[in-house]
N, C-alpha and C positions, 0 to 999 in steps of 0.2 A: 842581702837583707839581714838585719839584726833585730833582736827583740830586747826590750829592757829586762835587766835581771830582776826577777821577782824576789821579794824578801821572804824569809821563812814564815812570816806571819800572813803573807798574802795567800789565804786559804781557799780561794776560788778562782777558777779560770773559766771564762765563758767561751762556748763554741757557738758562734752566731750563724745559724743556717735557716733563718726565717722560721717557719712553723716547726722545723726539726731541731731548733736550738736547744741546747742543754748546758748544764754547768758541771764542771769537775770540782768536787769538794775535796780538799786536801788538808790533812792535819792529824795530830796525834790521837784525837778522839773520834776520828771520822768513822771508824768501824763500830765502836760502841754506841755512837749516836745515829747509826744508820736508819733506825726507825723514824726519827724525826726528820732527817734529811729526805728520806724517801716517802714520807707521809702522803704527798700529793699523788704518788704513783702506785702505792700498794695498799693504802688504807681500805680495809674490808674486801681485799681481793686475794685470790689464790696465787701463791708464789711457788715457783719451782726453782730451787737452788741447784745449779749444775756445777760440779766440782770434780777434782780427781782424788785418788786415794790418799796421796801425800798431804794435800791441803786439807782435805776433809778430816783427817786424823787430828789436825790442830785447830781448825777454825769452824768446822761445820756446826758443831753443837752450839757454840757461843753465838754464832751469827744467826742460827735458827731461833735461838731464844730471844735475841734482839728483835728480829722481824716479827716474831709471834706476838709481840706487844701490840701490833697494829694491823697485821694481815689477818684475813679470815682463816687462812690455812697455809702452812708452809710444808712442802714436800721437798725431797731431794733426789737427784740422780747423779751417781758417782761413777766415773769412768777410770780406766787404768791411766796412770801418768805417762806422758810422752807423746811425741808426734804421731805415732801409729793410731792414736785415738781420733785423729782428724781424718776419718775415713768414711766412705759410703756405708761400710758394714756397721760401724758404730752408730751412724745416723739412723740406719734401719732399725736397730734395736732400740735406740733412744726414742724415736718417734712412737713406736709401739708402747714403750714404757710410759711416756708422757700421756698418751691417750688413756692408759690404764689408771693413771693418777687423776683422770677427769680434767685434764688440761684443756681449756677451751679458749676462744678468742678474747675472753676477758681476763685470762690468766697473765701472769708476768713471769718471764724467765730472767733469773739473775745468775750471771757468771761469777763464781767465786774461785779464782785461781789465776794461773798464768796465761800466756798467750794462746796455748793450745785450747784451754778451757774456754777462753773468751771467744776465739774464732768458732769453735764448735757450738757453744751455747747460742751465740749470735746467729749462726746459720740455722740452728733448730728453730729459733724464734722467728727468723725471716721466712721460713718455709711452712711451719705448722699453722694451719688455719689461714694460709696466705698472708701471714704476718701478725705476730703478737708483740706486745711491749717487752722491752729488753733493757736490762740494767747491768753495768759492769762494776764489779768489785775486784780489781786486779791485785794479786798478791805477790807477783814477781816484779823485779825491776824492769825487765823488758816490757811487760804488760803495762806497768804504771807509766812509763815514758812514751810508749809507742802504740802497741796494738789495741789498747782499750779505748783509744781516742780516734775518732774519724769514721767509724761505721763500716769498715771493711771486715766482713765475716766470710768464712768459707772452710772448705775441706780439701784434702789432697787426693789426687789420683795416683796410681802406682808409678807413673812415669812423669808426673808433673805436679808441682806444688802450688796450692792455692788457685788452681785453674777453675774450680767450681765454687761459686760463692755469690755474694750479693753486697750491695751497699745498704746497710740497715743500721741507722743511727740509734744509739742507746738513749733512753730517757734521762739518764744521769750516770755519772761516774764517781765512785767514792774511792779515794786513795788514802790509805793510812801508811805512811812511811815506816812506822814501827814494826809492821809485819816483816820487813826485810831482815829483822833480827833472827828470824827462823828460816830464812832462805839459805840453802846450802851454798858453799863457796863457788863451785863451778857455775851455777846458774846466776849467782850475783855478778860474777865477773863477765859472764856471757852477756848479761843485760847491759853492761857498760858499752858494748859495741854500738847499740842503738843510741846511747847518750852521746858518744863521741861523734856518731854520724851527724847529729843535728849541728854540731859545731862545724863540721867539715862542709856541709851542704849549704848552710845559710847564716851562720852566726859565729864569726871570728871571736868576739868577746867570750862566748860560751866555751869555745875550744881552749882559749887562753886560761879561763877559769879552771877548767879540768886539768890542764897542764900544771897549774900552780897548786892543785888540791889533791894530788894523787894519794898522799899519805892519809888525809882525812877521808877520802873516798874508800880506800882499802880498809880503814878502821870503821867504816859505816857511820861516820859522824852524823848525828841526826840533823842538825841545822844545815850542814853542807848538802846532804842528800835531799832534804826537803826543798832547798833552794834550787838545786839542779833538776829535780823532778818537775817542779812547777815551771821552770824555765823551758824544759823540753816540751811540756804540755802546751805552753804558749806558742812555741814554734810550730808544733803539729797543728794546733787550732788555726793559726794563720794560713797555713798551706791548705787545710781542708776547707776553710771559708772561701778561699780563692778558687778552689777547683774540687768540689765535693766528689764528683763522680769521674774524675780523671779525664776530662774532655780537653782542657786547654794545654795540658802537658805540665802544668805547674806541680800537680801532686806527684807526678812521676819522679820528681827529685828525691822523694822519700825512699826510693828504691836504689839509691847509690850502693853499689856492691852486691845487690840482691840477685841480679841475674846470674852472676858468678856463684854466689852463695847458695841459691836455690838449686843450681845445677850440681854443686858439690853434695848437697843433702840428698838429691835424687839419685845420683850415680853411686854414691858410697853408702847410702842407707841413712836412716835418721838416727842411728845409734852411734855412729862414729864421731860425729860432731854435734854439739848443741847448736841451736839456730844462731845465736850470737857469735859463736866461734866460726861457723861457716861464713857469716857476714863479714867478720873482720878479715878473713882470708880473701873474701870477695872484694872488699874495698881496697885491699892491698893490690890485687890483680887489676882492678879498674884504675887505680892510681898509676900503676906501672904502665898500663896501656896509654893513659893520658900523657905520661912522661915520654913514652916512645913516640907519640904523635906530636910532641912539642907543645902540648897544652899546659903542662906544668913542668917545673924544674926538679932537680934532685933534692933541693931544700924542702919542697912540699913532701916528697916521699920520705925524707928523713924524719920530719916532724910527725907525720902520720904514723909511721912505723914505730918511732920511739915511744909515742903515747900508747899505742896498742901494747907494746912489750912491757911498758911500765905498769900497765893495769894487769897484765898476765894473759892477754889475748893472743891467739896464734896468728901468724902472718905467712906461714909456709904452705904453699899449695901442694896437694898430693902430686907426686911425680909420676903417677901412672894414670891411664885411661883418659888422657887428654882429648882424644877424638870423641869419646863418649860425653865428656863435659861440654864440648862445643855443640854436639847434637842436642843435649839437654837444654843448653842456652837458647837454641833456636825454637824450643817449645815454650819459651817464656811468654808471659802475658803482653809484653811490649813488642812482640812481633806483629807487624802490620803489613798486610799485602805481601806476606812472605819475607819481609825484610826486618832484621833485628835492629833495634835501637838500644843504645846504652846511655846510662847516666855517667858522665865523665866530669871530673873537676877541672876548673881553670885556675883556681886559687883556693886557699883555705877560706871557707865562707861562701863559696859559689860553685855550683855544678850546672851542667846543661845537658839536655836530651839531644843526643846526636846519632846519626846513622852509623851503625857499626862498620868497621873496616873489613877487609877480606879475612878469611879463616886463618891464613898464615900469620897475619898480624895479631889476631886474637890468640892464636896458639903461643906466640912469643910472650904474651902477657902472662901466661900460665907458668912460665919458666922462672923460678926463683933467682934473684940476683945473687 
C-alpha cells in the first residue's frame, strides 16, 4: 500500500475512528497557536502538562503561557528524561501528584515531549478517573511520526517493554516541525528509524524519497521534514483506521523490527541504545531472517542497510547474550498461545505477520553478516 505524498502546506491529517476521530495539526505555527487549535478541548478546563526535564527547560513556560489564554488553569508534572520514566514507580508518584493538583474527570492531560512522555502521559490519562481527555504535543521526531498517533499508551515492566498499557486515543495532536531544531543529534537520527520503517512496511515511494533526500534530512531542511512527517502520519493513520486495537493483524505491521528491538532494549538496558537505534538493529535482524527464509533477496538487505548507514543508524546486533534475546522476544506482545509471531518483509513496501521459525533459525538472524 502507498499513500500520496503530502505537500508541506498540507497541515492537517485526519484520523477517522468514528466517535474517537481526531486531527493532526502540523505546521510552523502549530505550537504558538495551540490555544486556538485546542479551544474545543481545553476552554475553561483544567490542563495538566506532562513533560520531561529536557523538554520542559525549553518549551514548558511558553506552552503554559499559550494554553493559559484559554484554559481555566494550567499545571505541570515533569519527569526525568529517558525510558526508565515509563515505569510503575513513576506512575505511582504521578497519580498522587495529579490528585494533589486537583485533577479530576473534567481535566485534560497534555503530553509535551517525546515518545516516553507521550506513552506515560497517555497511560496516566487512560487510568486516572477511569479515563480523562488526552492531547499530544510531540517534540521529538520519533514521537511526531509514530508514537503520538494511534492511541497506544503504556509503561514498561522490568523484563518486558510496553506490556502494560491501553488504547487511549488523543483528542488532538499538534506537531510543530520547528521544534526539531532543538532536538539533539542522536535522538534526531534515532527518530529516522521509524520514518524509514514506514517506507519499508507500506510505501515504496516514501522509501525512495528518503533515499534521495538524505542530505536534506541530515540538514533538517524544514520543507523536506514537514513533508516526510505528514507522509508518515498519513501512513500511520491509514493503518490505525483499518485496525485500531490490533485485532485483524494489520496494525501489527507497524512493529517491523520491534520484537528484536524491544528485546535488545530489555536485555541490554534502556541506556545502551536509544529506541530508534534498537529498532534499526531489529529491522536489520528481521530483514536478515526474511532473507534466510527466502522471502527477500540480498538487494533488499543492501538497500535497507545502506539507508540506515547513510542516516547514521546502527545495524550491528550485539554479539553477546543471544539466548537472553530470544527469551525476551518470546515475552513480546505478539506471542499468542505461546507461539511467537514476527513481522517480516517480502519486498520494500510490504511486510507480513508470520509464525516465527525455530529458535536456531532466529539465532542465525542475530549473527551479523
